[in-house]
C-alpha positions in Angstrom: 69.4 0.6 107.8 68.3 4.1 106.8 65.7 4.5 104.0 64.6 7.9 102.7 61.4 8.1 100.7 61.3 11.4 98.7 58.5 13.3 97.1 55.7 10.9 97.9 52.1 11.9 98.3 51.5 10.9 101.9 48.1 9.7 103.0 48.0 9.5 106.8 44.4 10.2 108.0 45.2 9.8 111.7 47.7 12.7 111.5 45.7 14.6 108.9 48.4 14.5 106.3 47.4 14.5 102.6 50.4 16.2 100.9 53.8 15.7 99.2 56.2 14.8 102.0 59.5 12.9 102.7 59.8 10.1 105.2 63.0 8.9 106.8 63.1 5.4 108.2 65.8 4.3 110.6 66.0 0.6 111.5 62.4 -0.4 112.1 60.9 3.0 112.9 59.8 6.1 111.1 62.2 8.7 112.4 61.1 11.9 110.6 58.3 13.1 108.4 58.8 16.5 106.8 58.4 18.6 103.6 62.0 18.1 102.8 64.6 15.7 104.3 68.1 15.8 103.2 69.7 13.3 105.5 72.0 10.6 104.2 70.4 7.2 103.7 71.5 3.7 102.7 68.6 3.7 100.1 66.7 6.6 98.6 63.3 5.9 96.9 61.9 8.6 94.7 58.2 8.3 95.1 57.3 11.3 92.9 53.8 10.8 91.4 53.2 7.9 93.9 51.2 7.5 97.1 52.7 6.6 100.4 50.4 5.2 103.0 50.4 3.0 106.1 50.5 -0.7 105.4 47.1 -2.2 104.9 45.4 -4.3 107.7 43.2 -7.1 106.4 41.0 -8.2 109.3 39.4 -11.2 107.5 41.9 -13.8 106.1 41.7 -17.6 105.9 45.3 -18.9 105.9 44.2 -22.6 106.1 47.2 -23.6 108.2 47.2 -25.9 110.0 45.2 -28.6 108.2 44.8 -27.5 104.6 48.2 -26.5 103.5 47.3 -27.7 100.0 45.1 -24.6 99.8 47.3 -22.0 101.4 49.9 -21.7 104.1 50.9 -18.9 106.5 54.0 -18.5 104.4 52.3 -18.3 101.0 49.3 -16.3 102.2 51.5 -13.6 103.8 53.6 -13.4 100.7 50.4 -12.7 98.7 49.5 -10.1 101.3 52.7 -8.2 100.9 52.2 -8.1 97.1 48.8 -6.5 97.8 50.3 -4.0 100.2 48.9 -5.7 103.3 51.3 -5.8 106.2 49.0 -7.2 108.9 46.4 -9.9 108.6 43.9 -11.4 111.1 43.9 -15.1 110.6 40.5 -16.8 110.9 40.1 -19.9 113.2 38.4 -22.4 110.8 41.6 -24.5 110.5 42.0 -28.2 111.3 42.1 -28.3 114.3 40.2 -25.2 114.9 41.9 -22.4 116.9 39.8 -22.9 119.9 42.3 -23.4 122.8 45.5 -21.9 124.1 47.3 -25.0 123.0 46.2 -24.6 119.4 47.0 -20.9 119.6 50.6 -21.7 120.6 50.8 -24.2 117.7 49.8 -21.5 115.2 52.1 -19.0 116.8 55.0 -21.3 116.4 54.2 -21.6 112.6 53.9 -17.8 112.4 57.3 -17.3 114.1 59.0 -19.7 111.7 57.3 -18.9 108.4 55.2 -15.7 108.3 56.3 -13.0 105.9 53.9 -10.3 107.4 52.3 -9.6 110.7 49.7 -12.2 111.6 47.2 -11.6 114.4 45.2 -14.6 115.6 41.4 -14.8 115.8 40.1 -17.7 117.9 36.8 -19.5 117.8 33.8 -18.5 119.8 32.8 -22.1 120.3 34.8 -25.3 120.7 35.4 -26.8 117.3 33.3 -24.0 115.9 30.3 -26.4 116.5 28.1 -23.9 118.2 27.6 -26.0 121.3 30.1 -24.9 124.0 31.9 -21.6 124.5 35.7 -21.5 124.4 37.6 -19.9 127.3 38.0 -16.3 126.3 40.2 -15.5 129.2 42.7 -18.2 128.4 42.6 -17.3 124.7 43.3 -13.6 125.4 46.2 -14.5 127.7 47.6 -16.6 124.8 47.6 -13.6 122.6 44.3 -13.8 120.7 42.8 -10.4 119.6 39.3 -11.4 118.6 36.8 -14.3 118.5 34.6 -15.6 115.7 33.1 -18.8 114.4 33.5 -17.4 110.9 32.1 -19.7 108.2 29.4 -20.4 110.7 27.0 -18.4 112.8 26.3 -19.2 116.4 22.7 -20.2 116.1 21.9 -20.6 119.9 21.0 -17.1 121.1 21.6 -18.0 124.8 25.1 -19.2 123.9 25.9 -16.2 121.8 24.7 -13.9 124.5 27.0 -15.7 126.9 29.8 -15.2 124.3 29.2 -11.5 124.2 29.2 -11.2 128.0 32.5 -13.1 128.1 34.0 -10.9 125.4 32.8 -7.8 127.3 34.5 -9.0 130.5 37.8 -9.8 128.7 37.6 -6.7 126.5 37.8 -8.7 123.3 36.2 -8.2 120.0 33.5 -10.6 118.8 33.1 -10.9 115.1 29.9 -12.3 113.7 29.3 -14.3 110.6 25.7 -13.4 110.4 23.8 -16.2 108.7 20.7 -18.2 109.6 21.3 -21.6 108.2 17.6 -22.5 108.6 16.9 -19.8 106.0 19.9 -20.2 103.7 19.8 -24.0 103.8 21.5 -25.6 100.8 21.4 -22.4 98.7 24.4 -21.6 96.5 23.6 -18.1 95.1 21.4 -15.2 95.9 17.7 -16.0 95.7 16.0 -14.2 92.9 15.5 -14.1 89.1 19.0 -15.2 88.4 18.9 -18.2 90.6 15.6 -19.2 89.0 17.0 -18.8 85.4 20.1 -20.8 86.3 18.1 -23.5 88.1 20.3 -23.1 91.2 19.1 -23.1 94.8 18.8 -19.6 96.2 20.0 -18.0 99.5 17.4 -15.5 100.8 18.9 -12.2 101.8 16.9 -12.5 105.0 19.4 -15.2 106.2 21.9 -12.4 106.5 20.1 -9.3 107.5 17.8 -11.0 110.1 20.8 -12.4 111.8 22.7 -9.1 111.6 19.8 -7.6 113.5 19.8 -10.4 116.1 23.5 -10.2 116.6 23.5 -6.5 117.2 20.6 -6.8 119.7 22.4 -9.6 121.7 25.5 -7.4 121.8 23.4 -4.5 123.1 22.0 -6.7 125.8 25.5 -7.7 126.9 26.7 -4.1 126.6 29.4 -5.5 124.3 31.0 -4.4 121.0 30.2 -6.4 117.9 31.8 -6.5 114.4 29.7 -7.7 111.5 31.7 -9.5 108.9 31.3 -9.5 105.1 28.2 -7.3 104.7 26.6 -8.0 101.3 23.0 -6.6 101.2 21.2 -3.3 101.4 19.1 -4.4 104.4 22.1 -5.1 106.5 23.6 -1.7 105.7 20.3 -0.1 106.9 20.1 -2.1 110.1 23.8 -1.3 110.9 23.1 2.4 110.2 20.1 2.5 112.5 22.0 0.7 115.3 24.8 3.2 115.1 22.3 6.1 115.3 21.0 4.5 118.5 24.6 4.4 119.9 25.3 0.7 119.5 28.9 -0.4 119.6 28.8 -1.9 116.2 31.4 -1.9 113.4 31.2 -3.6 110.0 33.2 -4.7 107.1 32.5 -5.6 103.5 34.7 -7.2 100.8 35.7 -5.9 97.4 33.6 -8.4 95.5 30.4 -7.1 97.2 30.9 -3.6 95.8 32.2 -4.6 92.4 30.5 -7.8 91.2 26.8 -8.8 91.1 24.8 -12.0 90.5 24.3 -11.5 86.8 28.0 -12.4 86.3 27.0 -16.0 87.2 25.3 -16.8 83.9 28.3 -18.8 82.8 28.3 -20.8 86.1 31.8 -19.5 87.1 32.5 -21.1 90.4 35.1 -18.4 91.1 32.1 -16.2 91.7 30.6 -18.5 94.4 31.1 -17.2 97.9 29.1 -16.9 101.1 27.3 -14.6 101.5 26.6 -14.7 97.8 26.9 -11.9 95.2 23.7 -9.8 95.3 22.1 -7.3 93.0 23.2 -3.9 91.5 21.0 -2.1 94.1 22.9 -4.0 96.8 26.2 -2.8 95.3 24.9 0.8 95.4 23.9 0.4 99.0 27.3 -1.0 100.0 29.1 1.9 98.3 26.8 4.4 100.0 27.5 2.6 103.3 31.2 2.9 102.8 30.9 6.6 101.8 28.8 7.5 104.8 30.9 5.5 107.3 28.2 3.0 108.1 30.6 0.3 106.9 33.9 0.9 108.6 36.3 -1.4 106.9 37.2 -3.3 103.7 38.5 -6.8 104.2 39.3 -9.5 101.6 37.7 -12.5 103.2 40.5 -14.3 101.4 39.3 -17.9 101.2 41.6 -20.1 99.0 40.5 -23.4 97.6 42.2 -25.9 95.3 41.2 -26.3 91.7 39.6 -29.6 92.2 37.3 -28.0 94.8 36.3 -25.2 92.4 36.5 -26.7 88.9 33.5 -28.9 89.4 29.7 -28.6 89.2 28.5 -25.3 90.7 26.4 -27.0 93.4 29.4 -29.0 94.6 32.0 -26.3 94.4 33.3 -24.7 97.7 32.2 -21.3 98.7 35.0 -18.6 98.8 37.4 -16.5 96.7 40.9 -15.2 97.2 41.5 -11.5 97.5 44.8 -10.4 99.1 46.5 -9.4 95.9 43.5 -7.5 94.4 41.9 -5.9 97.5 43.6 -2.5 97.1 43.3 -2.3 93.3 39.6 -3.3 93.2 39.0 -0.7 95.9 40.8 2.0 93.9 39.1 1.1 90.7 35.6 0.9 92.1 35.7 3.5 94.9 38.3 6.1 94.3 38.4 6.4 90.5 34.6 6.6 90.6 34.5 9.4 93.2 32.9 7.3 96.0 35.8 7.7 98.4 38.8 10.0 98.6 42.3 8.6 99.0 42.2 9.4 102.7 38.8 7.7 103.1 40.1 4.6 101.3 43.1 4.3 103.6 40.8 4.7 106.6 38.8 1.7 105.4 41.9 -0.4 104.6 44.2 0.5 107.4 43.2 3.1 110.0 39.8 1.6 111.0 40.9 -2.0 111.0 43.7 -1.0 113.4 41.3 0.8 115.6 38.7 -2.0 115.6 41.3 -4.6 116.5 43.1 -2.4 119.0 46.5 -2.6 117.4 49.0 0.2 117.1 49.2 0.4 113.4 47.7 2.4 110.5 49.7 5.7 110.9 52.9 7.3 109.7 53.9 9.4 112.6 57.5 9.7 113.8 58.3 6.9 116.2 55.8 4.4 114.8 56.7 1.1 113.3 57.6 1.5 109.6 55.0 -0.6 108.0 54.1 1.3 104.9 53.4 1.0 101.2 54.2 3.0 98.1 51.8 2.6 95.2 50.6 4.1 91.9 47.0 5.2 91.9 46.3 4.9 88.2 48.6 2.3 86.7 46.6 -0.4 85.0 47.2 -4.1 85.2 45.4 -7.3 84.4 44.8 -10.0 86.9 46.5 -13.1 85.5 46.2 -16.5 87.1 49.9 -17.4 86.5 51.0 -14.2 88.2 49.2 -14.8 91.5 51.3 -15.6 94.5 48.6 -17.2 96.5 48.8 -21.0 96.5 45.2 -21.1 95.3 44.0 -19.2 92.2 40.3 -18.9 92.8 40.0 -15.2 92.2 36.8 -13.6 90.9 38.8 -11.0 89.1 40.8 -13.2 86.8 41.5 -11.4 83.4 40.0 -8.2 84.8 41.7 -4.8 84.3 42.3 -2.9 87.5 44.0 0.3 88.5 46.6 0.7 91.3 49.9 -1.1 91.6 52.0 -1.7 94.7 55.6 -0.7 94.1 57.1 -1.2 97.5 55.9 -2.8 100.7 57.9 -2.1 103.8 57.6 -4.1 107.0 59.3 -3.0 110.1 61.5 -0.7 108.1 62.6 -3.4 105.6 61.6 -3.6 102.0 59.8 -6.9 101.8 58.1 -6.6 98.4 59.3 -4.7 95.4 57.2 -4.5 92.2 58.1 -3.6 88.7 59.8 -0.3 89.5 
């Protein structure tokens, strides 16, 4: 099938394109990019006044399958991703059973082949069962098709074990992603430690539980001469530590999530459990530091940390509610609203954070619109407003921190492998 996209504002940072262009798609590939294309096509899309960009790559997604299909499935999660303009996701391994062996990888791959609506990359566990006691076999996992390792949801507390994991990752040329949290410090905390936690009478999580562990994780990676990716950065101190490490030449990359540059702890005064996540929401000064980190390139990527939970896991007392929020359908719009419309990032910089850099960090050939590349791309409005409504969310779980919030930026088309797989209200 031939699809011709006319008059769109192309954002393709890799190829340094930021201009009105046409794109011709034939079968699964981009066949031509030019100022004007007049070839015949089976479908012509007039993208005048809209942006055209590579499909987004979300490198931090909890799809919950196998084990908790009541929260999300690979099918429903990838449908939600397409609505959000995300064509590739990296699935986290905290499933049941955990993705910690080649056998379990094959099991997940079979589900992906049968039910996935978008590209799904697999991230396996650093330790068996994610228990932090014994390393998984990185060589076997890589051979099975795994692209990265993490115990996300938990930090590997044993420094000797984590150093061994970095050495193994270095040998196998695999990315190791760190959930940086010292449980001895965070303990049973449920929100950021400070004046708000005191006023609410809730146990606090000291920011040191994150930034002290970020520092440790980067140092262990340095000792192993390995790359390290820091997940869900939430506080100013972590940004500073990452910046200093980069200046010294450390092979460190980092991500943050939209809720960490748009929401802060004072929103918790009504005990809304849809604002309960780990790491927790911090302060306005932390938001400013995260935005500055994104602007300066200290933080390389934006990822949703999509963590679906059922209503009976969220609609209970704050202390007992599960940590985590969904974000696949709002990731782009929150980023546009908070970063582009406020002048923090340009459109090209935004696509770098959401597509180009995740592709580079994960080592996948995506994130560009050059002729010959796979036609994973999105067409979206940059300023159309919409309100996040619970009943309109595709995700199986509805625990969004942005419910009833007005956002800017709407996906009109998502194309995957040259096929239109999502079409909004156009």
